[in-house]
ROTORPA-261374 format. One record per residue: residue number from 1; x, y, z of N, C-alpha, C, O, CB in turn; residue in one letter. Coordinates in steps of 0.001 Angstrom, whole numbers, plus 500000, padded with zeros to 6 digits. Glycine has a CB too. Layout:
// residues N
(node NUM; (X; Y; Z); (X; Y; Z); (X; Y; Z); (X; Y; Z); (X; Y; Z); 'A'),
...
//
This chain:
// residues 173
(node 1; (500783; 498848; 499891); (500235; 499958; 499782); (500959; 501278; 499921); (501976; 501371; 500609); (499359; 499877; 500535); 'M'),
(node 2; (500445; 502279; 499279); (501114; 503594; 499038); (501381; 504228; 500697); (500667; 503967; 501666); (499989; 504683; 497960); 'A'),
(node 3; (502425; 504987; 500696); (502200; 505642; 501818); (501503; 507070; 501780); (501141; 507543; 500703); (503396; 505703; 502397); 'K'),
(node 4; (501357; 507623; 502764); (500435; 508856; 502719); (500993; 509994; 502288); (501059; 510968; 503038); (499891; 509188; 503940); 'D'),
(node 5; (501421; 510021; 501144); (502438; 511238; 500321); (501777; 512650; 500332); (502201; 513767; 500628); (502688; 510856; 498542); 'F'),
(node 6; (500457; 512127; 499854); (499491; 513371; 499485); (499358; 514267; 500516); (499587; 515458; 500306); (498074; 512985; 499126); 'L'),
(node 7; (498916; 513749; 501944); (498862; 514500; 503210); (500087; 514973; 503644); (500114; 516085; 504170); (498329; 513753; 504245); 'N'),
(node 8; (501196; 514277; 503510); (502605; 514877; 503870); (502993; 516040; 503156); (503533; 516971; 503753); (503689; 513920; 503642); 'V'),
(node 9; (502701; 516089; 501547); (502954; 517137; 500880); (501969; 518292; 501258); (502370; 519397; 501623); (502951; 516781; 499525); 'I'),
(node 10; (500856; 518007; 501162); (499879; 519380; 501608); (500218; 519757; 503026); (499725; 520870; 503207); (498104; 519060; 501580); 'E'),
(node 11; (500830; 519346; 504111); (500955; 519613; 505273); (502426; 520361; 505105); (502567; 521511; 505523); (500763; 518353; 506199); 'R'),
(node 12; (503304; 519782; 504592); (504566; 520322; 504245); (504311; 521946; 503368); (505177; 522809; 503517); (505368; 519053; 503248); 'A'),
(node 13; (503292; 522187; 502635); (503109; 523277; 502012); (502725; 524466; 502930); (503101; 525633; 502820); (502196; 523015; 501045); 'L'),
(node 14; (501860; 523900; 503902); (501279; 524912; 504840); (502253; 525355; 506008); (502435; 526513; 506385); (499976; 524320; 505466); 'M'),
(node 15; (502854; 524183; 506515); (503995; 524465; 507301); (504887; 525471; 506643); (505013; 526575; 507172); (504729; 523234; 507582); 'M'),
(node 16; (505538; 525174; 505498); (506494; 525749; 504855); (506139; 527279; 504641); (506927; 528163; 504977); (506728; 524995; 503633); 'G'),
(node 17; (505003; 527521; 504106); (504596; 528749; 503798); (504153; 529679; 504942); (504006; 530898; 504856); (503617; 528592; 502907); 'I'),
(node 18; (503951; 528854; 506103); (503517; 529674; 507742); (505019; 530053; 508224); (505182; 531127; 508803); (502591; 528378; 509227); 'S'),
(node 19; (506144; 529168; 507989); (507040; 529236; 508835); (507826; 530181; 508261); (508565; 530845; 508988); (507613; 528076; 509165); 'D'),
(node 20; (507801; 530372; 507039); (508702; 531457; 505689); (508099; 532907; 506319); (508645; 533767; 507009); (508002; 531147; 503441); 'K'),
(node 21; (506812; 532801; 505806); (506082; 534008; 506010); (506056; 534756; 507120); (506203; 535978; 507094); (504991; 533821; 505825); 'I'),
(node 22; (505820; 533918; 508421); (505677; 534697; 509544); (506913; 534907; 510453); (506901; 535207; 511646); (504651; 534141; 510269); 'N'),
(node 23; (508058; 534674; 509596); (509214; 534691; 510312); (509907; 535822; 509859); (510235; 535868; 508673); (509973; 533494; 510209); 'D'),
(node 24; (510256; 537000; 510835); (511047; 538105; 510571); (512164; 537943; 510188); (512641; 538657; 509305); (511165; 538817; 511422); 'P'),
(node 25; (513046; 536656; 510949); (514288; 536568; 510407); (514400; 536195; 508984); (515527; 536389; 508529); (514979; 535724; 511133); 'A'),
(node 26; (513562; 535728; 508184); (513506; 535198; 506769); (512863; 536205; 506021); (512505; 535908; 504881); (512761; 533849; 506601); 'Q'),
(node 27; (512656; 537317; 506441); (512124; 538942; 505654); (510369; 538645; 505640); (509598; 539040; 504766); (512920; 539224; 503462); 'G'),
(node 28; (510023; 537870; 506825); (508427; 537903; 506974); (508084; 539047; 507636); (508734; 540090; 507705); (507792; 536718; 507758); 'G'),
(node 29; (506719; 538715; 508259); (506187; 539612; 509130); (506878; 539686; 510456); (507669; 538843; 510881); (504855; 539320; 509291); 'T'),
(node 30; (506423; 540998; 511188); (506997; 541426; 512314); (506533; 540588; 513432); (505545; 539891; 513200); (506745; 542801; 512513); 'A'),
(node 31; (507038; 540531; 514549); (506467; 539611; 515389); (505200; 540297; 515689); (505091; 541522; 515643); (507323; 539237; 516613); 'A'),
(node 32; (504110; 539380; 516039); (502702; 539444; 516444); (502008; 539657; 515275); (500779; 539589; 515290); (502371; 540488; 517455); 'G'),
(node 33; (502666; 539928; 514170); (501433; 539923; 512856); (501614; 538579; 512089); (502567; 538119; 511461); (501663; 541336; 511558); 'D'),
(node 34; (500328; 538099; 512367); (500538; 536792; 511477); (499578; 536555; 510209); (498523; 537150; 509987); (500333; 535523; 512418); 'D'),
(node 35; (500161; 535581; 509447); (499348; 535058; 508290); (498757; 533873; 508616); (499408; 532975; 509149); (500105; 534848; 507076); 'V'),
(node 36; (497518; 533760; 508339); (496811; 532515; 508888); (496903; 531531; 507550); (496329; 531770; 506488); (495074; 532862; 509450); 'Y'),
(node 37; (497724; 530403; 507813); (497442; 529448; 506565); (496281; 528315; 507099); (496129; 528102; 508302); (499032; 528586; 506026); 'V'),
(node 38; (495514; 527644; 506093); (494537; 526699; 506372); (494919; 525663; 505058); (495522; 525814; 503995); (492885; 527408; 506442); 'Y'),
(node 39; (494248; 524571; 505714); (494249; 523371; 504783); (493011; 523228; 503976); (492878; 522348; 503125); (494432; 522094; 505555); 'G'),
(node 40; (492278; 523947; 504209); (490745; 523867; 503509); (489793; 525285; 503973); (489916; 525844; 505062); (489832; 522252; 504170); 'Q'),
(node 41; (489103; 525589; 503188); (488195; 527074; 503565); (487594; 526796; 504555); (486709; 525944; 504630); (487085; 527675; 502576); 'F'),
(node 42; (488148; 527725; 505746); (487420; 527992; 507059); (486114; 528147; 507092); (485600; 528268; 505980); (487827; 529046; 507647); 'P'),
(node 43; (485386; 528184; 508022); (483830; 528492; 508253); (484115; 530117; 508292); (485154; 530627; 508711); (483004; 527715; 509886); 'E'),
(node 44; (483015; 530794; 507785); (483112; 532138; 507883); (483553; 532845; 509380); (484337; 533787; 509493); (481797; 532579; 507434); 'T'),
(node 45; (482984; 532283; 510281); (483271; 532986; 511729); (484801; 532528; 512086); (485415; 533198; 512917); (482075; 532401; 513062); 'E'),
(node 46; (485373; 531497; 511524); (486829; 531099; 511986); (487694; 531748; 511303); (488898; 531670; 511547); (487205; 529711; 511868); 'E'),
(node 47; (487150; 532542; 510269); (488423; 533308; 509037); (488951; 534314; 509766); (488345; 535113; 510479); (487813; 534119; 507433); 'L'),
(node 48; (490405; 534221; 509500); (491162; 535339; 510154); (491907; 536014; 508983); (492097; 535334; 507974); (492210; 534809; 511347); 'K'),
(node 49; (492330; 537241; 509023); (493012; 537976; 507752); (494516; 538156; 508093); (494714; 538161; 509308); (492306; 539546; 507420); 'F'),
(node 50; (495585; 538300; 507354); (495328; 537433; 506200); (495233; 536294; 505865); (496102; 535727; 506528); (495831; 537542; 505602); 'P'),
(node 51; (494576; 535324; 505058); (494362; 534149; 505087); (494937; 533416; 503816); (494903; 534158; 502834); (493046; 534025; 505307); 'A'),
(node 52; (495447; 532189; 503565); (496279; 531820; 502995); (495491; 530255; 502928); (495718; 529488; 503864); (497683; 532163; 503635); 'V'),
(node 53; (494651; 529844; 501912); (494009; 528556; 501676); (495086; 527462; 500893); (495578; 527805; 499817); (492623; 528857; 500748); 'I'),
(node 54; (495346; 526425; 501362); (496347; 525596; 500366); (495136; 524449; 500173); (494797; 523707; 501095); (498143; 524930; 501159); 'V'),
(node 55; (494524; 524416; 498807); (493580; 523823; 498373); (494183; 522609; 497500); (494971; 523006; 496643); (492723; 524775; 497723); 'Q'),
(node 56; (494001; 521355; 497531); (494465; 520145; 496762); (493174; 520311; 495634); (491982; 520381; 495935); (494556; 518484; 497800); 'Q'),
(node 57; (493681; 520349; 494433); (492676; 520287; 493362); (492740; 519188; 492185); (491833; 518901; 491404); (492714; 521575; 492744); 'V'),
(node 58; (494190; 518581; 492261); (494065; 517615; 491303); (495281; 516442; 492033); (496151; 516666; 492875); (494402; 518326; 489593); 'A'),
(node 59; (494937; 515233; 491363); (496390; 514249; 491658); (496215; 513206; 490512); (495164; 513213; 489871); (496472; 513313; 493430); 'S'),
(node 60; (497094; 512407; 490258); (497069; 511373; 489354); (498457; 510762; 488836); (499445; 511372; 489242); (496314; 511855; 488275); 'G'),
(node 61; (498676; 509748; 488074); (499836; 509071; 487742); (500159; 510161; 486651); (499340; 510591; 485838); (499679; 507422; 487280); 'I'),
(node 62; (501406; 510521; 486752); (502271; 511418; 485831); (503252; 510584; 484695); (503470; 510979; 483550); (503274; 512331; 486855); 'E'),
(node 63; (503644; 509661; 485149); (504356; 508647; 484250); (504489; 507139; 484846); (505018; 506932; 485938); (505831; 509203; 483964); 'E'),
(node 64; (504100; 506384; 484245); (504288; 504826; 484594); (505639; 504285; 484210); (506097; 504695; 483144); (503206; 503918; 483834); 'K'),
(node 65; (506317; 503462; 484883); (507475; 503474; 484255); (507412; 502004; 483649); (506583; 501220; 484111); (508708; 503843; 485217); 'F'),
(node 66; (508242; 501625; 482656); (508450; 500344; 482057); (509095; 499219; 482872); (510285; 499213; 483184); (509220; 500549; 480931); 'V'),
(node 67; (508261; 498322; 483170); (508777; 497283; 484170); (508353; 497513; 485524); (508692; 496709; 486393); (510254; 497222; 484194); 'G'),
(node 68; (507491; 498746; 485871); (506945; 498944; 487016); (507755; 498754; 488213); (507257; 498330; 489255); (505932; 498238; 487052); 'D'),
(node 69; (509290; 499127; 488068); (510152; 499080; 489332); (510936; 500462; 489557); (511471; 501064; 488626); (511242; 497843; 489212); 'T'),
(node 70; (510946; 500869; 490788); (511790; 502076; 490829); (512439; 501709; 492256); (512109; 500813; 493033); (510906; 503646; 490716); 'V'),
(node 71; (513484; 502693; 492371); (514412; 502866; 493743); (514325; 504229; 494189); (514320; 505145; 493367); (516030; 502539; 493536); 'M'),
(node 72; (514249; 504454; 495546); (514250; 505456; 496176); (515723; 505996; 496439); (516569; 505215; 496876); (513499; 505193; 497251); 'F'),
(node 73; (516058; 507405; 496161); (517564; 507669; 496581); (518247; 506709; 496731); (518369; 505971; 495754); (517793; 508303; 497687); 'G'),
(node 74; (518875; 506390; 497868); (520075; 505534; 498278); (519453; 504189; 498519); (520144; 503225; 498848); (520893; 506092; 499632); 'D'),
(node 75; (518248; 504122; 498370); (517578; 502843; 498614); (517951; 501751; 497396); (517894; 502119; 496222); (515933; 503130; 498708); 'D'),
(node 76; (518266; 500629; 497691); (518600; 499816; 496412); (517576; 498657; 496270); (517703; 497714; 495490); (520141; 499189; 496473); 'T'),
(node 77; (516522; 498856; 497146); (515198; 497923; 496992); (514515; 498316; 495847); (514174; 499493; 495725); (514157; 498003; 498198); 'T'),
(node 78; (514247; 497413; 494914); (513218; 497873; 494106); (511952; 497540; 494762); (511778; 496799; 495729); (513297; 497325; 492755); 'S'),
(node 79; (511051; 498243; 494046); (509425; 498371; 494538); (508712; 498596; 493241); (509428; 498803; 492261); (509049; 499755; 495679); 'S'),
(node 80; (507344; 498589; 493074); (506759; 498953; 491872); (506364; 500468; 492309); (506216; 500787; 493489); (505487; 497915; 491385); 'S'),
(node 81; (506207; 501373; 491205); (505751; 502768; 491581); (505581; 503283; 490454); (505460; 502608; 489432); (506612; 503620; 492403); 'G'),
(node 82; (505545; 504724; 490494); (505425; 505661; 489409); (505766; 507236; 489658); (505961; 507724; 490771); (504041; 505540; 488955); 'E'),
(node 83; (505797; 507832; 488618); (505939; 509410; 488911); (504511; 509680; 489285); (503643; 509207; 488552); (506495; 510434; 487541); 'L'),
(node 84; (504144; 510413; 490380); (502510; 510837; 490612); (502523; 512256; 490897); (503371; 512742; 491645); (501696; 510036; 491944); 'Y'),
(node 85; (501703; 512879; 490388); (501547; 514527; 490346); (500439; 514874; 491214); (499540; 514068; 491452); (501215; 515170; 488822); 'G'),
(node 86; (500473; 516081; 491710); (499497; 516331; 492492); (499416; 517876; 492370); (500509; 518443; 492356); (499709; 515744; 493870); 'V'),
(node 87; (498077; 518816; 492261); (497851; 520014; 491807); (497151; 520807; 493001); (496153; 520352; 493561); (497057; 519922; 490519); 'G'),
(node 88; (497813; 522181; 493403); (497043; 522629; 494338); (496816; 524186; 493608); (497277; 524625; 492555); (497768; 522492; 495903); 'F'),
(node 89; (495943; 524795; 494584); (495312; 525889; 494236); (495793; 526705; 495861); (495442; 526222; 496938); (493492; 525569; 493767); 'M'),
(node 90; (496543; 527846; 495761); (496774; 528425; 497154); (496185; 529820; 496897); (496710; 530639; 496143); (498444; 528444; 497697); 'I'),
(node 91; (495058; 530022; 497580); (494312; 531056; 497788); (494800; 531907; 498950); (495031; 531516; 500094); (493027; 530619; 497943); 'H'),
(node 92; (494949; 533454; 498335); (495116; 534572; 499588); (494052; 535429; 499467); (493599; 535969; 498458); (496491; 535511; 499589); 'L'),
(node 93; (493650; 535498; 500797); (492310; 536444; 501131); (492712; 537663; 501997); (493502; 537289; 502865); (491091; 535569; 502025); 'I'),
(node 94; (492461; 538924; 502065); (492859; 539816; 502865); (491414; 540767; 502932); (490536; 540747; 502069); (494275; 540497; 502313); 'T'),
(node 95; (491408; 541551; 504110); (490479; 542484; 504000); (490769; 543802; 504237); (491803; 543938; 504891); (489581; 542191; 504681); 'D'),
(node 96; (490176; 544895; 503911); (490454; 546390; 504126); (491198; 546808; 505395); (492088; 547659; 505392); (489158; 547124; 504143); 'R'),
(node 97; (490750; 546117; 506537); (491321; 546640; 508067); (492589; 546059; 508076); (493469; 546772; 508558); (490439; 546125; 509510); 'E'),
(node 98; (492979; 544755; 507600); (494389; 544001; 508012); (495637; 545009; 507523); (495670; 545588; 506437); (494542; 542326; 507135); 'T'),
(node 99; (496415; 545066; 508325); (497559; 545593; 508346); (499041; 544722; 508826); (499168; 544219; 509942); (497249; 546665; 509135); 'T'),
(node 100; (500053; 544671; 507791); (501049; 543529; 508399); (502329; 544385; 508198); (502591; 544986; 507156); (501092; 541849; 507504); 'I'),
(node 101; (503069; 544372; 509280); (504422; 545322; 509149); (505481; 544439; 509024); (505642; 543364; 509600); (504754; 546321; 510426); 'T'),
(node 102; (506229; 545030; 508169); (507286; 544119; 507643); (508562; 545264; 507386); (508524; 546119; 506501); (506709; 543215; 506101); 'V'),
(node 103; (509725; 545076; 508387); (510819; 545688; 508356); (510455; 547237; 508633); (510946; 548216; 508069); (511510; 545369; 507071); 'N'),
(node 104; (509485; 547213; 509630); (508830; 548671; 510091); (507711; 549197; 508963); (507077; 550207; 509266); (510162; 549947; 510213); 'S'),
(node 105; (507488; 548669; 507901); (506895; 549473; 506713); (505436; 548615; 507282); (505427; 547513; 507832); (507675; 549185; 504750); 'I'),
(node 106; (504404; 549371; 507006); (503073; 548852; 507085); (502612; 548338; 505655); (502898; 549014; 504667); (502110; 549965; 507645); 'P'),
(node 107; (501901; 547149; 505531); (501246; 546842; 504248); (500011; 546425; 504489); (499753; 545541; 505306); (501897; 545878; 503450); 'Y'),
(node 108; (499110; 547071; 503752); (497631; 546857; 503664); (497311; 546784; 502527); (498062; 547054; 501589); (496826; 547738; 504205); 'K'),
(node 109; (496099; 546391; 502422); (494957; 546246; 501166); (496117; 545525; 499907); (496863; 544554; 500037); (494102; 548238; 500555); 'Q'),
(node 110; (495929; 546331; 498839); (496678; 545692; 497327); (498204; 545894; 497614); (499010; 545198; 496996); (496208; 546691; 495658); 'R'),
(node 111; (498519; 546571; 498285); (500362; 546448; 498845); (500667; 545282; 499536); (501688; 544649; 499266); (500912; 547652; 500021); 'R'),
(node 112; (499789; 544888; 500508); (499788; 543686; 501151); (499469; 542071; 500403); (500014; 540983; 500589); (498829; 543995; 502143); 'L'),
(node 113; (498445; 542457; 499580); (498502; 541314; 498583); (499804; 541302; 497559); (500374; 540240; 497314); (497155; 541393; 497703); 'M'),
(node 114; (500168; 542363; 497067); (501191; 542016; 496416); (502362; 541546; 497008); (502970; 540709; 496342); (501437; 542871; 495771); 'N'),
(node 115; (502834; 541860; 498076); (503597; 541352; 499095); (503596; 539905; 499405); (504593; 539194; 499536); (503264; 541983; 500150); 'W'),
(node 116; (502286; 539538; 499510); (502152; 537993; 499899); (502122; 537251; 499009); (502391; 536094; 499333); (501123; 537592; 500570); 'L'),
(node 117; (501763; 537517; 497331); (502037; 536909; 496404); (503390; 536844; 495972); (503621; 535828; 495316); (501343; 537261; 495641); 'M'),
(node 118; (504225; 537505; 496113); (505793; 537412; 495956); (506408; 536462; 496894); (507260; 535639; 496557); (506487; 538786; 496194); 'L'),
(node 119; (505930; 536612; 498123); (506594; 536203; 499234); (506146; 534592; 499365); (506995; 533711; 499501); (506203; 537181; 500525); 'N'),
(node 120; (504886; 534351; 499315); (504390; 533107; 499100); (504918; 532439; 497828); (505122; 531229; 497927); (502985; 533195; 499091); 'I'),
(node 121; (505105; 532863; 496966); (505437; 532353; 495728); (506931; 531760; 496184); (507160; 530551; 496151); (505381; 533550; 494449); 'A'),
(node 122; (507923; 532746; 496615); (509069; 532411; 497031); (509279; 531206; 498090); (510236; 530432; 498123); (509520; 533529; 497459); 'N'),
(node 123; (508176; 531232; 498933); (508159; 530140; 500212); (507930; 529015; 499390); (508674; 528042; 499517); (506911; 530307; 501517); 'A'),
(node 124; (506997; 529003; 498552); (506484; 527797; 497877); (507731; 526895; 497198); (507917; 525693; 497392); (505397; 528293; 496715); 'L'),
(node 125; (508706; 527975; 496172); (509931; 527729; 495744); (511108; 527088; 496497); (511939; 526287; 496070); (510258; 528766; 495382); 'N'),
(node 126; (510998; 527568; 497580); (512027; 527630; 498705); (512045; 526615; 499785); (512870; 526742; 500690); (511897; 528850; 499369); 'D'),
(node 127; (511010; 525373; 499776); (510455; 524681; 500672); (511712; 523616; 500914); (512154; 523017; 499933); (509001; 524129; 500198); 'I'),
(node 128; (512137; 523446; 501899); (513209; 522467; 501755); (512396; 520967; 502501); (511987; 521010; 503661); (514808; 523119; 502671); 'N'),
(node 129; (512282; 519919; 501780); (511123; 518909; 501950); (511680; 517898; 502990); (510982; 517026; 503506); (510676; 518125; 500474); 'W'),
(node 130; (513048; 518098; 503263); (513449; 517469; 504388); (513172; 517690; 505468); (513005; 516818; 506321); (514366; 517426; 504493); 'D'),
(node 131; (513039; 519225; 505699); (512451; 519826; 506940); (511202; 519051; 507396); (511193; 518652; 508561); (512073; 521333; 506695); 'T'),
(node 132; (510108; 518786; 506573); (508643; 518409; 506579); (508311; 517236; 506225); (507141; 516948; 506478); (507908; 519132; 505845); 'Y'),
(node 133; (509131; 516202; 505566); (508901; 515043; 505432); (508573; 514135; 506359); (509486; 514163; 507185); (509645; 514725; 504954); 'K'),
(node 134; (507806; 513381; 506662); (507653; 512200; 507599); (507498; 510974; 506940); (507028; 510076; 507638); (506526; 512336; 508486); 'E'),
(node 135; (507789; 510681; 505693); (507852; 509463; 505203); (509112; 509433; 503917); (509801; 510452; 503875); (506302; 509101; 504726); 'E'),
(node 136; (509341; 508660; 503194); (510366; 508622; 502333); (509903; 509247; 500955); (509696; 508554; 499959); (510854; 507206; 502226); 'D'),
(node 137; (509747; 510760; 500993); (509191; 511455; 500151); (510263; 512075; 499367); (511037; 512835; 499949); (508308; 512293; 500732); 'L'),
(node 138; (510406; 511830; 498047); (511314; 512244; 496919); (510546; 513065; 495862); (509921; 512555; 494933); (511960; 510972; 496229); 'E'),
(node 139; (510670; 514549; 496126); (510039; 515501; 495244); (510868; 515275; 494178); (512042; 515023; 494451); (509940; 516981; 495696); 'I'),
(node 140; (510459; 515312; 492749); (511096; 515139; 491588); (511053; 516746; 490832); (512019; 517277; 490284); (510317; 513863; 490746); 'I'),
(node 141; (509686; 517333; 490967); (509895; 518864; 490299); (508592; 519488; 491097); (507746; 518830; 491702); (509763; 518985; 488248); 'E'),
(node 142; (508631; 520621; 490980); (507536; 521736; 491367); (507648; 522754; 490648); (508685; 523315; 490293); (507551; 522251; 492697); 'R'),
(node 143; (506311; 523082; 490360); (506211; 524576; 489687); (505027; 525324; 490308); (503968; 524800; 490651); (505961; 524520; 487983); 'H'),
(node 144; (505358; 526653; 490409); (504314; 527435; 490856); (503981; 528076; 489421); (504919; 528740; 488980); (504722; 528493; 492125); 'V'),
(node 145; (502993; 528025; 488706); (502443; 528401; 487952); (502093; 529561; 487387); (502424; 529888; 486248); (501934; 528014; 488126); 'L'),
(node 146; (501289; 530355; 488289); (500991; 531700; 487974); (499897; 532089; 489173); (499304; 531230; 489826); (500402; 531844; 486357); 'S'),
(node 147; (499742; 533401; 489339); (498884; 534029; 490202); (497432; 534425; 489163); (497529; 535051; 488107); (499761; 535421; 490922); 'W'),
(node 148; (496250; 533954; 489685); (495291; 534183; 488920); (493984; 534775; 489712); (493713; 534453; 490869); (495084; 532967; 488213); 'N'),
(node 149; (493186; 535723; 488890); (491832; 536226; 489640); (492212; 537232; 490669); (491538; 537384; 491688); (490996; 534990; 490413); 'D'),
(node 150; (493293; 537923; 490410); (493841; 539096; 491109); (492620; 540166; 491333); (492325; 540878; 490372); (495095; 539751; 490209); 'I'),
(node 151; (491929; 540302; 492511); (491051; 541115; 492391); (490683; 541593; 493690); (491223; 541149; 494703); (490103; 540627; 491690); 'G'),
(node 152; (489559; 542708; 493726); (488863; 543033; 495217); (487468; 542895; 495003); (486940; 543261; 493952); (489143; 544591; 495860); 'H'),
(node 153; (486774; 542328; 496050); (485268; 542199; 496135); (484617; 543381; 496960); (484486; 543403; 498184); (484885; 540796; 496824); 'M'),
(node 154; (484292; 544210; 496199); (483744; 545384; 496797); (482767; 545193; 497907); (483020; 545778; 498960); (483135; 546140; 495806); 'G'),
(node 155; (481691; 544464; 497833); (480693; 544232; 498714); (481244; 544051; 500497); (480883; 544604; 501536); (479976; 542879; 498070); 'Q'),
(node 156; (482332; 542933; 500161); (483057; 542630; 501635); (484245; 543165; 501855); (484847; 542903; 502896); (483326; 541241; 501917); 'L'),
(node 157; (484733; 543946; 500968); (486056; 544994; 501010); (487145; 543874; 501164); (488129; 544045; 501884); (486098; 546287; 502478); 'Q'),
(node 158; (486920; 542688; 500436); (488185; 541787; 500516); (488919; 542037; 499101); (488450; 542550; 498085); (487775; 540063; 500756); 'W'),
(node 159; (490365; 541460; 499366); (491028; 541380; 498277); (491750; 539873; 498192); (492101; 539227; 499180); (491968; 542575; 498253); 'Y'),
(node 160; (491878; 539501; 496962); (492092; 538071; 496718); (493026; 537771; 495409); (493224; 538537; 494466); (490659; 537390; 496546); 'G'),
(node 161; (493537; 536479; 495595); (494555; 536231; 494572); (494364; 534718; 494624); (494057; 534198; 495697); (496146; 536825; 494889); 'A'),
(node 162; (494554; 533863; 493342); (494783; 532378; 493395); (495840; 532027; 492613); (495986; 532448; 491465); (493654; 531587; 492981); 'S'),
(node 163; (496834; 531030; 493348); (498169; 530775; 492495); (497617; 529162; 492196); (496758; 528541; 492820); (499982; 530994; 493510); 'C'),
(node 164; (498503; 528683; 490906); (498243; 527024; 490905); (499738; 526730; 491057); (500626; 527574; 490937); (497434; 526218; 489331); 'R'),
(node 165; (499933; 525265; 491372); (500874; 524596; 491943); (500922; 523167; 491598); (500079; 522407; 492075); (500774; 524783; 493218); 'M'),
(node 166; (501895; 522717; 490763); (502133; 521469; 490578); (503065; 520798; 491311); (503890; 521520; 491871); (502370; 521324; 489491); 'S'),
(node 167; (503190; 519399; 491499); (504409; 518790; 492426); (504424; 517336; 491684); (503420; 516630; 491582); (504044; 518697; 494380); 'I'),
(node 168; (505256; 517117; 491362); (505700; 515614; 491246); (506684; 514977; 491897); (507788; 515482; 492103); (506035; 515339; 490131); 'T'),
(node 169; (506289; 513667; 492310); (506906; 513094; 493338); (506871; 511541; 493019); (505884; 511029; 492492); (506240; 513513; 494663); 'F'),
(node 170; (508000; 510822; 493367); (508052; 509299; 493258); (507228; 508526; 494414); (507406; 508552; 495632); (509602; 508834; 493324); 'L'),
(node 171; (506206; 507783; 493594); (505352; 506903; 494502); (505711; 505594; 494697); (505476; 504854; 493742); (504080; 506823; 494076); 'N'),
(node 172; (506284; 505035; 495799); (506859; 503846; 495724); (505646; 502905; 496595); (505068; 503306; 497605); (508485; 503918; 496367); 'K'),
(node 173; (505482; 501886; 496087); (504460; 500925; 496815); (504729; 499849; 497288); (503853; 499179; 497835); (503543; 500566; 496182); 'R'),
//
């Protein structure tokens, strides 16, 4: 039976984003300012801003190997497996009132969205999978594809954007 790679990857994305974006030593927010990272869309009464929602939107076999045998890293044991892909949407939402301080500079509204988009893309590309892996996870490639639907919802005074990301990993069974 395959290991729980999809949940390991999802948790690593959430923790990697939160650790990088909320750490002043890594260029993140000031102490006391938090960016909230969720693994699913929270209930409205539980939503805190700015919010980052990591949503798995696709998964499946990317490439089946001829002969169906694979080896992980320095493991010399052959097992059946394939390259497996998983797709995510990373959603950002903030409201008119939220202010985050970075290097003593206040960011809010559209400026905050721009800062979040750039720094979350950096966090996604910089994740050290060894820090977060709980299994024999071997990431083959990852792509932060683009930010889409960047905009403002006037009725609620919310600002938002969504990013697509794909990850391919070695699925050993």
